[in-house]
C-alpha positions as CSV (number, residue, x, y, z in Angstrom):
1,M,0.0,0.0,0.0
2,A,1.4,3.4,-1.0
3,I,0.6,6.5,1.1
4,V,1.0,10.0,-0.1
5,G,2.4,13.0,1.8
6,S,-0.8,14.8,1.4
7,S,-1.4,15.7,5.0
8,F,1.7,17.8,5.4
9,E,2.0,20.2,2.5
10,G,4.3,23.0,3.5
11,Q,4.8,21.5,6.9
12,S,8.2,21.2,8.6
13,R,9.3,18.0,10.2
14,F,9.5,19.2,13.7
15,I,12.9,19.1,15.4
16,G,13.2,17.7,18.9
17,A,12.7,20.1,21.7
18,S,16.3,19.7,22.9
19,Q,17.4,21.4,19.6
20,G,14.8,24.1,19.5
21,V,13.7,25.7,16.3
22,D,15.9,24.8,13.3
23,G,18.9,23.9,15.5
24,L,18.7,27.0,17.7
25,R,20.9,26.5,20.7
26,V,18.9,26.5,24.0
27,A,19.8,26.9,27.6
28,S,17.1,25.5,29.9
29,Y,16.4,25.9,33.6
30,P,16.1,22.4,35.1
31,G,12.7,21.9,36.6
32,A,10.0,24.4,37.4
33,F,11.7,27.6,38.7
34,T,8.4,28.9,40.1
35,T,8.5,26.3,42.8
36,D,12.1,27.2,43.9
37,T,13.0,29.8,46.4
38,A,14.8,33.0,45.1
39,P,18.2,31.8,46.5
40,V,17.9,28.5,44.7
41,V,16.9,30.1,41.5
42,E,19.9,32.5,41.7
43,E,22.2,29.6,42.4
44,I,21.0,27.5,39.5
45,F,21.1,30.4,37.1
46,T,24.6,31.3,38.3
47,E,26.1,27.7,38.3
48,V,24.1,26.0,35.6
49,V,22.2,28.2,33.2
50,I,24.8,30.9,32.7
51,D,27.6,28.3,32.0
52,T,25.4,26.6,29.5
53,I,24.7,29.9,27.7
54,I,28.5,30.7,27.6
55,D,29.2,27.2,26.2
56,E,26.5,27.3,23.6
57,L,27.8,30.7,22.4
58,T,31.5,29.9,22.4
59,I,32.0,26.2,21.6
60,P,31.9,25.5,17.9
61,R,29.6,22.8,16.6
62,A,29.8,20.7,13.5
63,K,27.7,22.2,10.7
64,E,24.2,20.8,10.8
65,D,21.7,20.6,8.0
66,T,18.7,22.4,9.4
67,A,16.8,22.9,6.2
68,T,13.1,22.5,6.5
69,A,11.8,19.4,4.9
70,R,8.9,20.1,2.6
71,L,6.9,17.5,0.9
72,D,5.2,17.4,-2.5
73,P,1.5,16.9,-1.7
74,Q,1.3,13.9,-3.9
75,Q,4.7,12.4,-3.0
76,I,4.6,8.8,-1.8
77,V,6.0,8.9,1.7
78,C,5.3,5.4,2.9
79,K,4.8,1.9,1.4
80,G,4.1,-1.3,3.3
81,T,1.7,-3.2,5.4
82,L,-1.0,-1.5,7.5
83,E,1.2,-2.0,10.6
84,D,4.2,-0.4,8.7
85,I,2.0,2.6,7.9
86,H,0.7,3.0,11.5
87,S,4.3,2.8,12.8
88,F,5.6,5.3,10.2
89,F,2.9,7.8,10.9
90,F,3.2,7.4,14.6
91,D,7.0,7.9,14.4
92,E,6.5,11.1,12.3
93,T,4.0,12.3,14.9
94,W,1.4,12.6,12.2
95,S,-1.2,10.4,13.9
96,D,-2.8,10.8,17.3
97,G,-1.4,7.4,18.5
98,L,-4.5,5.5,17.4
99,P,-4.9,3.5,14.2
100,I,-5.6,5.5,11.1
101,I,-7.2,5.0,7.7
102,P,-4.3,5.3,5.2
103,P,-4.6,8.5,3.2
104,T,-4.2,7.1,-0.3
105,I,-4.7,9.1,-3.4
106,D,-8.0,7.5,-4.3
107,R,-9.4,8.1,-0.9
108,I,-8.4,11.7,-0.9
109,E,-9.8,12.2,-4.4
110,T,-13.1,10.9,-3.2
111,F,-13.3,13.8,-0.7
112,L,-12.3,16.3,-3.4
113,K,-15.5,15.5,-5.3
114,F,-17.4,17.2,-2.5
115,T,-15.9,20.7,-3.1
116,D,-15.7,23.1,-6.0
117,R,-12.3,24.3,-4.7
118,L,-9.1,23.3,-6.5
119,P,-7.1,20.5,-4.8
120,H,-4.1,22.7,-3.9
121,E,-5.9,26.0,-3.6
122,E,-5.1,27.9,-0.5
123,I,-8.1,27.9,1.9
124,A,-6.2,29.6,4.8
125,V,-2.9,29.9,6.5
126,V,-3.2,28.3,9.9
127,P,-1.2,29.3,13.0
128,Q,1.0,28.3,14.8
129,A,2.9,26.6,12.0
130,M,1.4,29.0,9.5
131,T,0.8,26.1,7.1
132,R,-1.3,26.4,4.0
133,A,-4.6,24.5,4.5
134,T,-5.8,23.2,1.1
135,P,-8.6,20.8,0.1
136,W,-5.9,18.2,-0.4
137,N,-4.3,18.2,3.0
138,I,-7.6,18.8,4.8
139,A,-9.0,15.7,3.0
140,A,-5.9,13.6,3.9
141,N,-6.4,14.3,7.6
142,A,-10.1,13.6,7.3
143,V,-9.3,10.2,5.7
144,M,-6.9,9.4,8.5
145,A,-9.6,10.2,11.1
146,G,-12.2,8.0,9.5
147,C,-14.4,10.9,8.5
148,K,-16.8,10.6,5.5
149,P,-16.2,12.4,2.2
150,Q,-19.5,14.4,2.3
151,F,-18.1,16.3,5.3
152,M,-15.6,18.0,3.1
153,P,-17.4,21.4,2.8
154,L,-17.8,21.5,6.6
155,L,-14.1,20.8,7.1
156,I,-13.1,23.6,4.8
157,A,-15.1,25.9,6.9
158,V,-13.4,24.5,10.0
159,A,-10.0,25.3,8.5
160,E,-11.2,28.9,7.7
161,A,-12.3,29.3,11.3
162,M,-9.0,27.9,12.6
163,A,-7.1,30.6,10.7
164,D,-9.3,33.5,11.9
165,P,-7.3,35.7,14.4
166,Y,-10.6,36.1,16.3
167,L,-10.5,32.5,17.3
168,N,-6.8,32.9,18.4
169,L,-5.8,29.3,17.8
170,R,-2.1,30.2,18.2
171,D,-2.6,30.2,22.0
172,L,-3.8,26.6,22.0
173,A,-0.3,25.7,23.2
174,T,-1.1,26.7,26.7
175,T,-0.5,24.1,29.5
176,M,-4.1,24.4,30.6
177,M,-5.5,21.6,28.4
178,L,-7.3,23.8,25.8
179,I,-9.4,21.7,23.5
180,P,-10.9,22.9,20.2
181,Y,-14.5,22.1,19.3
182,A,-17.1,22.7,16.7
183,V,-20.8,23.5,16.8
184,I,-22.8,22.9,13.6
185,N,-26.0,24.7,12.5
186,G,-28.3,24.6,9.6
187,P,-29.9,22.0,7.2
188,I,-26.6,20.2,6.9
189,I,-27.2,18.7,10.3
190,E,-30.0,16.5,9.0
191,Q,-28.3,16.0,5.6
192,L,-25.2,14.5,7.2
193,G,-26.8,12.9,10.2
194,I,-24.8,15.0,12.7
195,K,-25.9,14.2,16.3
196,S,-27.4,16.8,18.6
197,D,-29.1,14.6,21.2
198,V,-28.0,12.2,23.9
199,G,-24.3,11.4,23.8
200,A,-23.8,13.6,20.7
201,V,-20.0,14.0,21.1
202,S,-19.6,10.2,21.0
203,R,-22.2,9.0,18.4
204,G,-22.8,8.9,14.7
205,P,-20.3,10.8,12.6
206,N,-19.5,13.2,15.4
207,P,-16.4,11.3,16.9
208,A,-14.7,11.1,13.5
209,L,-15.5,14.8,12.9
210,G,-14.0,15.7,16.2
211,R,-11.0,13.5,15.6
212,T,-10.5,15.3,12.2
213,I,-10.4,18.6,14.0
214,G,-7.7,17.1,16.3
215,L,-5.6,16.0,13.3
216,L,-6.0,19.3,11.5
217,T,-4.8,20.9,14.7
218,R,-1.8,18.6,14.8
219,N,-0.8,18.4,11.1
220,I,-1.8,21.7,9.7
221,A,-1.8,24.0,12.7
222,G,1.3,22.2,13.9
223,F,0.4,21.6,17.5
224,K,2.3,18.5,18.7
225,P,1.4,17.2,22.3
226,G,4.4,17.4,24.5
227,D,6.3,19.6,22.0
228,N,4.4,22.8,21.5
229,Y,1.0,21.6,22.6
230,M,1.8,21.7,26.3
231,A,-1.0,20.4,28.5
232,T,0.5,19.4,31.8
233,W,-1.3,16.0,31.8
234,G,-2.4,15.8,28.2
235,Y,-5.8,15.8,26.6
236,P,-8.8,13.4,26.9
237,T,-9.6,14.3,23.3
238,L,-8.0,16.4,20.7
239,G,-11.3,17.9,19.4
240,F,-15.0,17.3,19.5
241,A,-18.1,18.3,17.6
242,V,-21.8,18.6,18.2
243,A,-24.8,20.0,16.3
244,E,-27.3,22.4,17.8
245,D,-30.7,20.8,18.5
246,E,-32.5,23.4,16.4
247,E,-35.7,21.4,16.0
248,N,-36.3,21.2,19.7
249,S,-35.0,24.5,20.9
250,P,-37.5,27.2,21.9
251,W,-35.1,29.9,20.8
252,E,-33.5,31.0,17.6
253,P,-30.5,28.9,16.6
254,F,-27.0,30.1,17.4
255,H,-26.1,31.0,13.9
256,V,-29.4,33.0,13.4
257,E,-28.6,34.9,16.6
258,H,-25.3,35.9,15.0
259,G,-26.7,37.2,11.8
260,F,-27.0,34.2,9.5
261,D,-30.2,33.1,7.7
262,R,-31.8,30.0,9.2
263,S,-31.3,28.2,6.0
264,A,-27.5,28.8,6.1
265,N,-25.1,26.1,7.2
266,T,-22.4,27.2,9.6
267,V,-19.7,25.9,11.9
268,T,-18.7,27.7,15.1
269,M,-15.2,26.9,16.4
270,G,-14.4,27.5,20.0
271,G,-12.2,26.1,22.7
272,T,-12.6,24.8,26.3
273,M,-10.3,24.3,29.2
274,N,-12.8,22.1,31.1
275,W,-15.4,19.4,30.6
276,G,-16.6,19.4,34.2
277,Y,-19.7,18.7,36.1
278,Q,-23.2,19.4,34.9
279,T,-25.8,21.6,36.5
280,I,-28.9,19.5,37.3
281,F,-32.2,21.5,37.5
282,G,-35.2,20.9,39.6
283,T,-38.8,21.9,39.2
284,P,-39.6,25.1,37.2
285,E,-41.8,26.7,39.9
286,D,-38.9,28.9,41.0
287,I,-37.3,29.8,37.7
288,E,-35.0,32.3,39.2
289,A,-33.5,29.7,41.5
290,M,-32.8,27.6,38.5
291,G,-31.0,30.5,36.9
292,L,-29.0,31.1,40.1
293,G,-27.9,27.5,40.0
294,L,-26.5,27.9,36.5
295,A,-24.8,31.2,37.5
296,K,-23.1,29.4,40.4
297,H,-22.0,26.7,37.9
298,I,-20.4,29.5,35.9
299,D,-18.8,30.9,39.1
300,S,-17.0,27.6,39.6
301,T,-15.8,27.4,36.0
302,V,-14.3,30.8,35.3
303,Y,-10.9,31.9,36.8
304,P,-11.9,35.5,37.8
305,E,-8.5,37.2,37.8
306,I,-7.9,35.9,34.3
307,N,-11.2,37.2,33.1
308,Y,-10.5,40.6,34.6
309,M,-7.0,40.9,33.1
310,E,-7.6,39.2,29.8
311,H,-11.4,39.5,29.2
312,D,-11.0,40.2,25.5
313,Q,-9.9,36.6,25.1
314,N,-12.5,34.7,27.1
315,M,-15.6,32.8,26.3
316,V,-18.3,30.9,28.3
317,M,-20.2,28.5,26.1
318,V,-23.3,27.0,27.9
319,F,-24.5,23.7,26.4
320,M,-28.1,23.3,27.5
321,T,-30.6,20.5,26.8
322,A,-33.9,21.3,25.1
323,P,-36.0,20.6,28.2
324,T,-33.9,23.0,30.2
325,A,-34.2,25.7,27.6
326,K,-37.9,25.2,27.3
327,M,-38.2,25.5,31.1
328,F,-36.8,29.1,30.9
329,A,-38.7,29.9,27.7
330,N,-42.0,28.7,29.2
331,A,-41.4,31.2,32.0
332,G,-41.1,34.0,29.5
333,W,-37.3,34.2,29.3
334,S,-35.6,34.8,26.0
335,K,-32.1,33.6,25.4
336,Q,-30.9,37.2,25.8
337,D,-32.8,37.4,29.2
338,L,-31.0,34.3,30.4
339,V,-27.6,35.6,29.3
340,K,-28.2,38.9,31.1
341,F,-29.3,37.1,34.2
342,L,-26.3,34.8,34.2
343,W,-23.9,37.8,33.8
344,E,-25.6,39.7,36.6
345,N,-25.6,36.8,39.0
346,S,-22.2,35.2,38.3
347,T,-20.4,37.3,40.9
348,I,-17.3,37.6,43.1
349,T,-16.6,39.7,46.1
350,V,-13.9,42.4,46.0
351,R,-12.2,40.5,48.8
352,E,-12.1,37.3,46.8
353,L,-11.0,39.0,43.6
354,E,-8.2,40.8,45.2
355,W,-7.0,37.6,46.8
356,C,-6.9,36.0,43.3
357,L,-5.1,39.0,41.9
358,R,-2.3,38.4,44.5
359,H,-2.3,34.6,44.7
360,G,-4.3,33.2,41.8
361,L,-3.6,31.6,38.5
362,R,-3.0,34.9,36.7
363,T,-1.3,36.8,39.5
364,A,-0.8,40.5,38.9
365,R,2.8,41.3,38.0
366,K,3.2,44.2,40.4
367,P,2.1,44.6,44.1
368,E,0.4,47.9,43.2
369,Q,-2.0,45.8,41.0
370,W,-3.1,43.5,43.8
371,T,-6.2,45.6,44.4
372,M,-9.0,46.5,42.0
373,R,-8.2,50.2,42.4
374,G,-4.5,49.5,41.6
375,V,-5.4,47.5,38.5
376,I,-7.6,50.2,37.1
377,D,-5.1,53.0,38.0
378,S,-2.3,51.1,36.2
379,G,-4.1,51.4,32.9
380,T,-2.8,48.0,31.9
381,Y,-6.2,46.4,31.6
382,D,-9.5,47.6,30.2
383,I,-11.6,47.4,33.3
384,P,-14.6,49.6,33.8
385,E,-14.1,52.4,36.4
386,S,-17.4,51.4,38.0
387,F,-15.8,48.1,39.1
388,A,-13.4,49.8,41.5
389,K,-15.4,49.2,44.6
390,S,-13.7,49.8,47.9
391,E,-15.6,47.6,50.3
392,P,-14.3,44.1,50.6
393,D,-17.7,42.4,50.6
394,D,-19.1,44.3,47.7
395,T,-19.8,42.1,44.7
396,L,-18.6,42.4,41.1
397,P,-19.7,40.5,38.0
398,R,-17.3,37.6,37.5
399,L,-17.3,38.3,33.8
400,I,-16.5,41.8,32.5
401,S,-19.2,41.7,29.8
402,S,-22.3,39.6,29.1
403,D,-21.0,39.3,25.5
404,E,-18.7,36.6,26.9
405,I,-21.7,34.2,27.5
406,H,-23.1,32.1,24.7
407,I,-25.8,29.4,24.8
408,V,-26.3,26.5,22.5
409,V,-29.2,24.0,22.9
410,T,-27.9,20.5,22.5
411,G,-27.7,17.2,24.3
412,D,-30.0,14.6,25.9
413,R,-33.7,15.5,25.2
414,G,-34.7,13.5,28.3
415,R,-32.6,15.4,30.8
416,D,-32.7,18.8,32.5
417,K,-29.0,19.7,32.4
418,A,-26.6,22.5,31.4
419,Q,-22.9,22.7,31.3
420,A,-20.6,25.7,31.1
421,L,-17.4,25.4,29.0
422,W,-14.9,28.1,29.6
423,S,-11.8,29.1,27.7
424,W,-9.1,31.7,28.3
425,Y,-7.6,32.7,24.9
426,N,-10.5,31.8,22.5
427,K,-13.6,33.5,21.1
428,P,-16.3,31.7,19.2
429,T,-15.8,32.1,15.5
430,I,-18.5,31.3,13.0
431,K,-17.9,30.4,9.3
432,E,-20.5,29.6,6.6
433,I,-20.3,26.2,5.1
434,K,-20.2,26.7,1.3
435,L,-21.6,23.7,-0.6
436,P,-20.6,22.6,-4.1
437,A,-22.9,23.3,-7.0
438,N,-23.9,19.7,-7.3
439,W,-24.4,19.1,-3.6
440,D,-27.9,17.5,-3.8
441,T,-26.7,15.1,-6.5
442,L,-23.6,14.1,-4.5
443,L,-25.7,13.4,-1.4
444,K,-27.9,10.9,-3.3
445,G,-24.9,8.6,-3.7
446,V,-23.8,8.5,0.0
447,K,-25.0,7.1,3.3
448,K,-25.2,9.2,6.4
C-alpha cells in the first residue's frame, strides 16, 4: 500500500525540543523555577544556566543541515503493510497514537469530489505553524480520522475558522488543556446525520469529525502534544463536535442569533479548558432559583482574575438540553434574558477577587496591581471604572461583559441539564459552510 504525503504540504518535520527551532541552541532551567525559592533560582542560574549559555555561544559545533523538509503533496511517503503505515505515521507524529485510515490518493480524491475548490488551492494559512490549508491536506487528515467524504465542505469551513485571528488558535499551546471544538448549525445537520441529542459527542459521525479537528490541529496548525501543545497532563480528546438541537430549541438557533439566515449552514469553532460537572435543574416553579444554580456553575468554572485581566480573550459556552431551555422559555425568558441574568448573578466579592489578583492563577505582575483600584489606575487592563469598589464584601460580575456568555441548545432530550465550557484565549468564531454546486446530486450517492 502506498501512502502520499498529502497531510503535510508545506509542513516542517518538527525538530526535537532539545534542539529548538531549526537547530537554535537553547539553555534550559532544570525543573519548574516557580517552585524554587529565590536563592535556589539564583544559584541554579549562576552555576548551571549561565555556564550553558556561555558554552553554547563559544563552543563550535559541526555544521548541521537544518533545512526545512517540505513534501510534495502527492509524493509517496510510505509503502508497506498496515502495521508499517501505522508505525511510520506514529514515528513522524502525524497520527494521534490511534490506528488511522491510510490517506491514499484514491481516498483523498473521493473527498475532493465534494468541493468546488481546486485540490491545492489555499483555503487559509493556519497558526501556529502558518501552514497552508488546502482541500488536499484537509482531506488527507479527514481520511486518517475515518471521516466521511461528504463532510468536506464543513471541514473547509473549519480550516477557515482555525485561521481566523478572532479564534486565536495560536494560544492553543497553553499548558491548561485547551481543546478545540465545533458546533454545527443549519440544514446540513440533517443531511449529514450529525448528532445533537444524547451522547452527541460520541455518536454517529461526530467522533470522526472531532478527531479530524484534532488531526487538523496537529498536522496543519502544527500543535504536537508534549512539543508545543503543552497540556500538563495531556488531553482526553484532541477535538469534538456537536450539532445544535434546532428542532427542539424554543429559541432561535445560534447562527441566526449571530446574523445568518436560518437556511444557512455554519460551523462555530471554540475552545474549552474544562469538561466538568453538569448543573442539574429541579422543578420550574422557581425559575430564578434555576438561573441562580446555573450562575453558580459559571462561578465555579471561570478563573476570575484571568477574566478581569484578559477578558477580551475569554468565552463561556453553555450547552443546554432542550428541556432546560424550554423551562426558561415557558417562564417567558428569551435567550438574551437568560444571558443577562447569568452575567448579573455570576459574581465575586472584591475581597475574593483581590486575593486572586495576588495569589491566583493569573497573579498581577506588580504589588500595586493587587487591588481593583490599583489594577484600574495602572491602565494595563481595560476594566470599567465602576468596578473599582472599595468595600471588601461588595460584589462584582465575575465576567466583564455579558458578551462573553453564549448558549447552544444540544444534548439529551430527556434530561434537565446544562454545562458551562470556559476558555481563556479563544472566542467563538462562525464560518459559513459553502456547498458545491452539485451538492444535492452528490448526497444521493452516499449514506449518512
